[in-house]
N, C-alpha and C positions, 0 to 999 in steps of 0.2 A: 460491544455496544457502540453504536454510532448515532449521532443526532441527525435530525432531518436535513440540516444545512450541509453536513459533511457527506451525505449519501451520494452527492454528485461527484465527489472526488474519488469514489471507489471504482469508477468505470475505466481504469487504466488497462491497456492491453499489453500483453507480453511482446507482441509484434505490431507496433503501431502503423507502419507503412507497408502496404502490400505491393508486391511486384506484379505488374500486369505485362504479360508478353504482348509485344506488338504495339506498345504505347509509344507514340511519337514524341509526346511531351513528357519526358521522364524528369520530373522535378525532384524525385527522391535522391538522385545521385548514386543509385546503386549500380554497380557494374555487373556484367554477366560473369558467372562463375566466381563470384566474390566469396571469400572465406568469411563467414559471419563471426567466427571466433576471434578473428583479428580486428574486427571493427566493433568493439564493445561500446563505443561512445554513444551510439544511437539506441542501444538496447535498454530495455527496462530491467533494472536490477532488483529482483524480488527480495533479496536479503541485503538491505542497505546497511549503512553505518549507524543508523539510529538504534537506540536501546531504550528499554522501558525505564521510567523514572523510579519506579518502586523496586522491581526485582532485578533490574539490569539485564534482562533477557533481550536477545536480538529480535527486532520487530520484523514482521513479514510485509508490512506496509508502512507508508509514511505516517507518523503519528507520535504520540507522547507515551501512551500506555499500551501494554500488551492486552489481549482480549480477556485473559483470566483476571488480571488486576483491574481492568476497567469494569468488568462485571461485578467483581467483589466490592468495589467502591461506588458503583453506580454512576460512572463517568463516561463521557464520550472518549473513545480511544484515540481519535484524531486531534480534537481541539481541547479536551480536558474539561468541557462544560458538564455540570451536574445534570444528569438525566433522571435518575430515580432517587427517591428518598428511602434510604435503606435502614433507617433507625428501627423500624419494626420487624425487619427481616432477621431470621436466625440463621447465620452462616457460620460455617466452620472456618478455621484458619487456612486450610488448604483446599 
């Protein structure tokens, strides 16, 4: 669950800079026949170092809570803001 203000942060791409052949103004700094595995600093890391505050599971996006904990608690997974009032919901522990 993500609040409306955090929806803009979800538009990250795995490959943010595209290589255009024949581009005279190459601002990306990418070399021809470059090994992408050796240049990890510019790549998006899908499984980062962040973990869920509740269950300590590795997160697949930048945030505070994993999707299952955020849904169970009614919180935004990125900022932790309360989205839903879950007092009247009947939810199981898992």
